[in-house]
N, C-alpha and C positions, 0 to 999 in steps of 0.2 A: 502491499501497500503507500509508503514513503516513496521509491520510486515518480510514484504519480505527482510527488506536490513539487519538482522541481520546473524553476521560471527561468525563463532566458534577463536576467537581472545582475547590474552592474556591482562587482565586490566593489565597495569601497575600501580607502585605505587606513591601516590600524590606526589608537591611538594617539597621543603628542612623547614627549618626554620633555622636551624643552617647548617654552609656548608657541606655536602654530607660526606668527608673522614672524619669526627668525629665522623662517625654511626659504628658498625658492622653491615653489612651486610648479612655475612656467604652464598654469592653469590649471592645473590636477591637483586633487586635496595634500594637502601637504602631509609628510610623512607622520604616525602619528604611534604615538607608545603610550601603555598604560602607565598611570603616577605609579610612585610603589605605592604596596600596599600600608592601606591607614591603619596605624598602632589602637582601633578600638576592638573592643571582642575580644580581648584574650582569652574568654574560655569558650568562646568559638572555638580560638584557633588550635587549643586544644586540642577540643571531640577532631580537628582532623587525625590524632596521631589515636586516635580511639580504635582500638581494635573490635569491630561488633561481632560477637560470633552469627405528470410533464408540465409541471407549471414553463408560464410564457417567460421569458428573456426579461431579469430585472439591473436595472440601471444600476450599479455601485456611485456614491459621489461619496464625493470629500468630504469630509468631515470640518467643517470651517468655526470659529466661533469670534466675538469680535473683544479686541484687547480692552483690558482692564483701562481707564483711562484715556481712552484714545480719542484724542483731537480732532475739531471738523477742519479741512483745507476748504477755506474758503474761495480758493480756485477752481475745486471741485465739479464738473461740468462744462466748467467755463475754457475761453482762450486766458492761457498763461499773461500776469501783467507783473509783474518788476518795477515797483518804484526806483531803483538804483540802476536800470540799463537808461543809458541815455539812448539818444535816435541812433548814435550810429552802432551804442553797442546791440541797438535794437533792429539793425538793421542787420548786422553781422547773425544774432538769432533766429533771424527770418529765413535767409540763406542756407541758414545749417542744418535747417528743419524743414525745409525743401525738398518734397520724395524725390525731386529728380536731380538732386546734390550729386555731383560725381567725389567718389571718398579725396579725388587728385587735390578739390579745392579748395578743402578746409587749411593747406597751407596758406593758399590765396587770399580766403577770406577774413582769419586772424591776422596774417600778417597788414593785412587793412589795415584793422583794428588797430594797432601797438604801431606803426605805423606814425600813424595819425598822431595817437599822444605821443607817440615818445619827441617827434618834430614841433611839440609847444614844453615848454620848457615848462611851464607854468601849471601845465597835469602831473601830478605825484604817481606815485606807484598805488598807493591807495587805492586814486580812479582807478586806476588799470584792475587791480584787485576786484575791489564790485565789482567791474563788469565778466569779469572770471567765472567770479562767484551767481550771479545773477544767472549768466550764462549757462552755468552749469545746473543749477537748481534746474533751472526749465525745459534743457535734454533731460534729466530726471522725471523731472511730470509729463513728459512727451514718451515718456519709455527707448530714448535711445540712448541705457548707456554704455555703448561702446561710443556713441559718437563724446558724451562725457570725458570717457577716456580718453578717448584720441585727441580731444582739450585739454584736459589733462595734463596727455603729455606732452604734446603738441610747445606747453608753456614752460614745461618743466625742463625741455630739452635746449631753450634757449640760455642765451648769455644773463646773470643775471634775474635766473626763475627766481630764485632766495627770496628774492622784494617783493614778488609779485606776485605768489604762491604763498596760502596760510594755512593754519592750522583747521580754519574753517571750511577753506576748500576742500583738502584731504575726509575733513569729518560730511559730511556730503557726498561726495564719492563714495567711500566707505560704506554711509548709510545705504545710498541709492542701489549699490550692489548689494549687499545686505538685503534688499525687499525684495530683489530679484535669485535668492538664494546663491547667489556667487560669493561663498564666501572667502572660498579657494583663494580667486581673485583676488577680493579687497585683502586678504592674508598675503596675501605676493605684495601686493602694491605697497606697502602697512612695511614689509621685510626690505624690500629694496629702499624705502629714504628714508628706513633704523642704520641702512650700512651706510649711506650717502652721509652721514650726521644730520639730517631735517629735525627739526623740532617739530616734535613728535605732542603735542600739548591732551590734556583730560576728556579733547570734546573728540581728540582722536579716535584715540583706545574706547571711549564709550561706546563710540558708531560699531567700532571691531566687536566691543562685546555684545553689543546689542545684534549684531548681524548674527553672533554668533547662538545668542540664544535662541533667536527667531526660528533660523532653523537646526535648533533641539542640541546641539551641541554644546549642551552646558557643561563636560569638563575644561575643554579650549573657553567657553566666558574664563570661566574661573582663570585660567590659568593666565589671563588677560586682563583678569583687574587685578592677579600678585603682581604681574611683570609692572604695571602701571605703577603701585607702590613702590616698587625697588623700585622705580628710573623718578622717588619723589611725586607724580602725578595725584595731587590730593583728591581721591574721588567729590562729585558733584552729586547734590541732588538727586539726578536721573540716571546716575551711574550708582548710587545704592540701591534704588528702585528697581533697577534690573537684576542687580544682583539681588538683592531680596528674591525676586521673583525665583531666577536661577534656583537661589536657595530651597524653596518650594517645589519647583520642579521636578530637584533630585531626590526632594522626598529626607532633606541632612535634618539632624537631630533642631528640636526647638528648640533644646539651648542654644545653639549655633547660630540659629539664625537670629537670636533673641542679643547672643554677642555681638553680632554684627550689627542689630540695632541700634543697643548700648552704645556701640562703638561707633556709630555713625554721629549720633546726638553730642557726643564728648568733647568729638572735633567739630561742634559745634553749625554742624548741616542739618535744620529743625525740620522734622519730616512732616510733608505732606497728605490731601487723603486720601492721591494716588501710594505712597508708603501705608497706608494705613487699612485700604482695601487688600497691596495683595498681601502684608502678613495676614491677615483673614483667611486669604487664600492658601495660606502656604500651613491651615490647620489641617485643608483636607485629607492630606495623605496619611497623617496620623488618624486622622478623627478626634482631633484633638477643640474638643467644644468649650470646655471650659476655658484656653486659653484664649477662643478664636473670641469668647464674650466678653472674658479680659478686654482683651484689642480693644471691640466695639468700645467700652467702656472708658477706654483712655482716649483715644480719638473724640466722643464728645468732649469730652473735661480739657480739650486740647482745642475747643471750639469749631470743631471741623463737622458740620453737618451730613450726616448719613445719607447715599445718592443710592438709587437702583442698583449700583454694583455694588455699593456695600454686602446691599439686603443681600442682593442674590447671591454673593460672597458666604453670607452667613446660612443664608437657607439651604448652603449646597453641604457647608462643613454637618448641619443638625443630620441633612441627609444622612450623608457617607458615616455619620456618628448614630445612625437609627434612635433620632429624637424629633418624632413627628410631631409633635404635642411644640417641643421651643418651635421649631420649624412655624409651626403655624401661628404661637402667639409673634412669631421674628414679623409671618405676613400682614396680621391685625394692625403691629406697630408703623410697618408699611404703608399702610393701607392709608392711617388715622395721620398721619405725615402727609396727605398725599402726593404718592408715588401710587403709581397704577401699577397690580401687578403685570409682568410678559410671562412671552409662553418659556423665558429660559426662569420665573420664577416658580410657576406651576408645575414645570419641570422637576425642577426639587423638591418640591413639597409629592407630586408624586413617587421620586424616588425614592423619597425617606420612608412615605409608605408602603410600596411592595420590597424596599430591603426588610422588613418584618415579616410578610406576606400577608401584608395588609393589605391584599386587594381590592375587598371590597370597597374599602375606606378612597381606595389611588381612584376608582371610577368613579366615588361621587365627586373625588376632585377635577375627573376629567368633564363630567357635564358640567360642575360649575364653571369652570373655563368657559367651555364651548357657549353655555349662557352667555357668556360676556362677551362673545364675539371672536375668540382667538381660537381659532385651529390648531389641534395638534399637529405638531410635525413627527418628521423621521425618529427624534428623542425619546418626544412620549410613547409612540407605539414599540419602537425598544423596547423600552423600558417595563413595562407593560408585560411584550413578548416573553424578557427574560425573568421577572419575576411569576410569570402564571410554567414561565419553566422547570424552574428552581422550585415551585410547590409541585411539580409532578402534574401538574391542566395543563398539555399537550392540544388536547383540541381546541381549548381555551387561550391556547399563545398561537395558535394554526387559526382562527377566528379572528385574533386582534390586526395578525401577520395579512387576512385575508381584506382585511375592512380598510389597512391601512393602503393597498392597492386600490382599492374602491373609490379612494377619498382623494388618488390620484398623487399619495405621496409617495416618493421614490424612497425603496431601504436604501441605507447605504450599509460600507466596509462593517462601522456597529452591529447592523440589521443580520447581515452574511454568519457572522462571529455568533451573538447569539444564539441563532441557528444550526449551525453546527454545533454548538458546546450542548444544545437539546437534543440532538441527534445521537452526537457518542454518547452524553450520558449515559442512554436508551440501549447505549450493545449497535446502535442504526448504521455501524459504519459505513454501507452503503446510498446511505439519501446524508449522509452527512458527507461522504463523497466526490454528490453531486453536490449540493448546496455550495463544495469547496470548486469545482470544476463548473459551476455556473458564476463565479467570480471573475473566472481567466475568460469565460464564453462574453460578457457583457465588456471586455475590454477593459476589465479591473487586477489588480494586484488584492493580493494579500496583507493585510500589512503584520506587523510585529504583533497583534494582540492576536490573530490569525494564530499563528504559528504560536503561542505561547495559549492560545486554547486546544490545539491538538496536542502539542508536552503534553500539556493537564488529562486530556481527555484519554489516550494511550497509560501515557500513566495512572493512574485510577482503577482501568481496565487492570494493570500490572503485564503490559505488552512494553517492556524493558527492549528489544528490538527495536522496535516500530518509534519507540521515542528518542532509542538515538539515531534511524536513519529520517528521524524527524525531524533532527538538529544539525545533521548534517547536508539535509536537503535546505536547511535555512540559512545558514551560512555561505552555502552556495548560490539560493538568491538574492545575496549580495549585503542579508539582514546581519547587524553585529550582535551581540547577544545585548542587552544591556540589563538593569535591575531586577526587574520584574521576571525575564529569559532564566536568569540564575536560581531566583527565589524559583520559578514555576520546576526546573532541574532538581529540584533538591527534593521539592515537595515529588514528584513523577518517578525521583527512583529511590524517593526511599519508601512508596507505597508500592515499586516494582520488590521490596526489600533488601533493597541494595541499598545498603547505609552508609556502607563506605564510600560510595561511586558518589552519592548523596556528597559527601562532605570533603570530594575530591571536588564538584563540583560549587560546592567555598570555597576553597582555595582557590582555584579560577578566578573565580569573583575575586577574591582580595586582590589578585597578583593582577586582573586587569583595571585595576582603579577604584572598584567600586564600593562604595560604603554600604556597610546594612544597613537595614531600615528594620522597624518595627515588622513589612512583611518578612523580611528574613531572620531575623529572628521566631516570628511563630512557623517560618516553614522548619527550621532547626532545629522548634520543638515539637512539632508534628510526624520530624524524622525521628523524634527522640522516643515520641509518646507510642508511636507503631514497636520498635523495641522495648515499652517497659523501662524507661532505662528511666527513669525518677529519680533519685538522685542527684543526676547530671543536670534533668529539668531544671530543677527547683534552684541549680549552681545559675543556671540561665536567668532564672527572674527574676534571681536576686543582683545579677547585674544588670538588669533592665533597669530594675530598678531605683539603683545607682547610676541614675543621673545617663543611661547610655538611651533609653526611647520608653514611650510611658504604656506601659501592661494594656490588653484593651480585649474583649470580651473571647474573641479568638484568644487570645493566648492563656486565656481561661480555662479552656476550651479542649486545649491540648494539652494542661495541665491536669482535667479531670481524666482525658482518653490515657494518657500516662501513671496514670494511676489504677486505672482500670487493667490496664495491659502488664503491669508491674506487680498483679493483685496486693493494691492496698490499699484494702476497703476504708479501713480505719481513715484515712487520708482524703480520701477521696468523698467518702459522709463528711467528716468535717470544711471540705469544702464547699460543700452543699448547701451547708448549714450559712454560710456565710452566703452564699444567694439566694437563699430565701428568707435572711434575714433583712438582707439588702445592703450590709456591710463591700459587697462588691452588687452590684447596680446587674437585678435579674433578667438581666435583654433573654428575649424570643431566640436567640442562640444559645445559649447558655442553659435554658431551659428543653432545648430539642437535646442537646449533648448531654442533659441528663437522663433526659430517656433513652437514650443512645446506652452509654456507658451502664446504666443498669438493667439494662437489658442483655447488653456482652453478660455479663455480672449473675446472669439470671435471680438476681434481684426484686422478687416482684411487686413484693408493698411500697419497695423504693421507685419504683419505674412508673408504675402507676401513680405516685405522687408526685413523680415530677410531671407525666401527662396533665394530672386533675392540676395543677398550678399552671403548667401553660394556657389549659384553656380557663382557667379562670382570672388569670392577668386577660386576657383576648386575644391572646395570640392565637390563629390557627395551623396547625399544623402543615407541614408539610412532610413530601411518600418518601422521606429519610425516619423518619418520628413513625408516620403509621409502620410503613416497615417495621420499623422495632419493636413495636407491641405484637406486629403480628407474630412477629421471629418469634417474641416469647412467648404468646398464648400458646405457638407451634409446636413449639421443642416440649412445651405442661400438656398436650393434648384435648388445652381446651376451648374446642372444637367449637362450642357459640356465644365464645368471647372472637375467637379468630371470625368469625360470621359476623359479627357485629363490626371489627373494624373496615372489614368487605364489603357489608351492606355500605356504610356510612364514605368509603372513597367512592363508591358507584351513583350514590343519593352527588356527591359535593363535585365529581365530574374530574376526580384526580387517576392521573391513567398508570394504569399496574405497573409495576418496573425488573427489570428480569430475576431483582430480589424480593422485589414481594411474590413472583413464581416457585422460586427455589424455598423461599419459606414454607408456600403451600405444598410444596412436592416434597419436602422434611416431614412433615404435619403424619402427612398420609402413606409416605414412605414408611413409618416404624407403627400403623393402623391396622385395621383390618381388609380395611378399604386399599390396598396400596397399589393397586392399578392403577389409580386416580394419578397417580404420580406418573404414569407415565403417560394419560389426557392431557393433562397442563404442560406436558413437555412438549406436545404435540399444537396446544393451542400459542406455546413459546415462536413456534415454527411458521408457526399461521400467520403469524402478526410483524412474521420480520424481524423477529428480536433474533439476534443468535444466543444461544444457549454456550455459556462456561462450563469450567472441568466441575464444576460446584452440582451442576446440574444433572447432569452425566452419573455425576460417580451416584445422586442422590435416588436418579431413577433404580442402576441397576445394583445400589445398596438391598433399593426397595424386594425385588427379583432373588437377589441370592441370599436374604434373612426368611424370608419364602422358601426357599432349594428347587424357585424358576431358572438355574444355572443356562437353559438355552435361548431363556428372554434374554439375560441378563449380557451373555456372549453376542446376541443380538445389538445391543445398547451399545456394551463395548465399540464393534466394530465402527458402527453406525458415528461415532463418539471420533476414531481415527479417521471418518472419512471425509469427518468435518473440521480435518485440520486441529485438529487438538488431540497434543501428545499427552497420553495418561501418566499416573503420576502415583504414587507408593497408595495415596488411598486405594486407587482405585483397583489397584493391586492386589492389595492387603484383604481388600473384603471379598475379592476371588479364596487366596486360598486361606484365609479367615472360614467362609461358608463353604468349602472340599472338606476340609479339616473336620469343623462337626458334624458333613457326613461323611466322616471317614473313608473317606475317598483321596488317601495318604497321597498316593500319584499323580494323582493332576493335582494336588497342590504345590505339590515338590514341581513340577508341571509349570506352572505358572511362576515358581520363580525360577526357575531357568528362564524362561522369554523376559523374564523383570533385568535376570543377569548379562543376557542378550542385547536389550535394548535400553542398555545402560541406562535401570531406573534402580536410583543408591535403594537398599536395602534397608530394614531400621529396626527395632526390636521388637514392632508389632510380628512385624512378615514370619518371623521364626517362633516366635513365641504362640502363634494362632498351632502351628504344628504340635508344637512342644503340650501341648491344652487338653488338641484332642486327643492323645498316646495318651496322657493322664486319665481325663477321663473315662477312658474306658480299661485302664486298670492295666496298659499297655508298657511298660516303665523300659521294659531291655528293648522295645523295640524303640523309646522315645530316644535312649540312651544309644542305639544302631545310630540314631539319625543321627547324632550333635557330633558323634564322630568322622560319619561321612560326610559329613560339612566342608570342610576343607577341602575335598576333591570336587562337590556343588557349588563350593559359591571358594573362591581363592583368597577372596579378598577379608574374610571373615578371617578375627582375631585371637587371640588365644582367652583375651578375657571373658570373649561375648560366648566361646565355649565354655570356659567356666561358669558363668553367668546363667547360661539357658541347664547345665549343670543342677546347679541351687535351686531352680527354678520347678526341676522335677522331684527334688527334693524336698521342696515345700511342698508343693501341689500332692506329696503322698501324705505327708503331716499329716 
């Protein structure tokens, strides 16, 4: 499957060792090199050394967002005017923008302007400087950056150019190139000027920082900022605002953001409204709602009135922090102060409710929005699609998708990513890849989120070879892994049981100069949770609380899982009480996790309490929570309770997942109606869901347990034909069944088959045969079997032979 993901995109250069503008780039990306690994997360570094045992075509759209505090251009939609251009300057400009201009005439046009004024001794160089600045700005307005660069280079090549060219002209040219995403050309220009001893001021540096930030090349922007300070250029308010935004985009710890903010004020640079809006936006990634509220209060104390941008940014923080009530309070204040909510406002509110599965409330907001004449956009629909898919309501998700298309709203790459995730999470890989192909068929291209989604899907399905394959194809397609990719890979490999590989990814992340953030810590905690490494997890939590980053609800979710997998039930109960009492805020996701971990530990009363608390607080369960209840009741053969959950799922529009069906198969495989387990398997296949090894093993067990070996063998063949490799549980089921029926030759034949196909045996493999002999009081035959084991299995250890001999004695006594 991974080989289908290749795209013909150019591979960008790697990250820089030095500030990028110190390189001669020749219109190519500057050579990039990772920063030295940060000193943060020492405990995480210690872990690296841990030795762990047919739809119509859809046209993708590019996501666009309005910049915070973007100023209005008075020239927008009009002919360019510039008060500083004299008649001759305007004449030169008119000649330059003439579409019939011969490129070779550039020299003639500019020479005429310069010679006319150089012959007049009363005209100073400052006047010529103003004319060049006006012409360059105008060419930028007319999107003629190559011509503007030509003008700049022409002036630069003249004798005495240093008297005419100043840093303001440099800043305009750099800014112009940055807006056209020609950042490498801009860096090359600054590099040449720096080498030639041209005096660069803060405006030139700030223009390049802004250009890098606007292209998403945040590390380069940071390096230019550092170089600027080393050169003795003091940052301006604009410089600080851009860098603060870069800090937020990079997800740097809040302590670092505030350190820069405090440093700015200590340098005598007073923040403006844009600064405060940027600080609030920095709180989004870490869900820092308390910090955002403090910034909001400080902004008002500093006599800056919040505007639409402020309120929308604060709403977004509350939305990402799963705090819909506070988000609604912001909306009320916003409207009270005379600011009409926009589509951006409602999208943030809808997201706040959808994140906690409060989809009915989110739909109410959509209707309220439509009553006010605000039409849902692609972000509105995609939020609902993701929300329904996450809840397990696939039919509702597809209905909202159809509504979106009927309304003439074209899906964007975010919509495709949501669809890929939905199908992938259901194990519908054929449908998932159809969506992936649809992007390319519409002349679109997957973005970094698409690749991260594929990595996450294959990771959670424990398809480690696919994870590696997608990662290779992603790099081949020209995408450089960034923090979210590394975090996704850490999670994906740990889900596949490859903890060491997950930690190797973390090491590579540090080597690439990427600073760990809250998501990284949570990814590592999730990896530790799967291994039950609770002591290391507690140390990680302590490190986070020690100023690294603020733990959130997902952090505590991982802690609950690590206690459950580490069989630390008392610790799990203590943490649960902190959640129930409100010491740790009982978010919906935490209560859902409590249902999962208690179910996993087979704690009936605790699971039911968590499920009750979830519903008491008004949080609807999602498909994962319902599956946990179903699994628990199914394991305990509580058929009426199981049917209760199934009826609730059907009435509420939940789409059963493979986990749902596996739980039902398990319940029937242990009951008198064991044949029902195969019927459910057939239902899974009919719905286009790919069964996993658990599905087949469960049905095989159902038949073996009831002596129906012919049917069990038929399911085994079907399993192999589907491309799944039988595991030790599959084989042990056959061995145990044959041995229990005194069919020892057949049991030993299965062992030979295991060895031939490279399946590693475990203690249960041979225990079943020894126990079968002992049950029939055939001790001598059991001992003969043990003595013949080295011939059967050359890899058997002496210790294993001794253990089996002792087992005979225990059984006999």
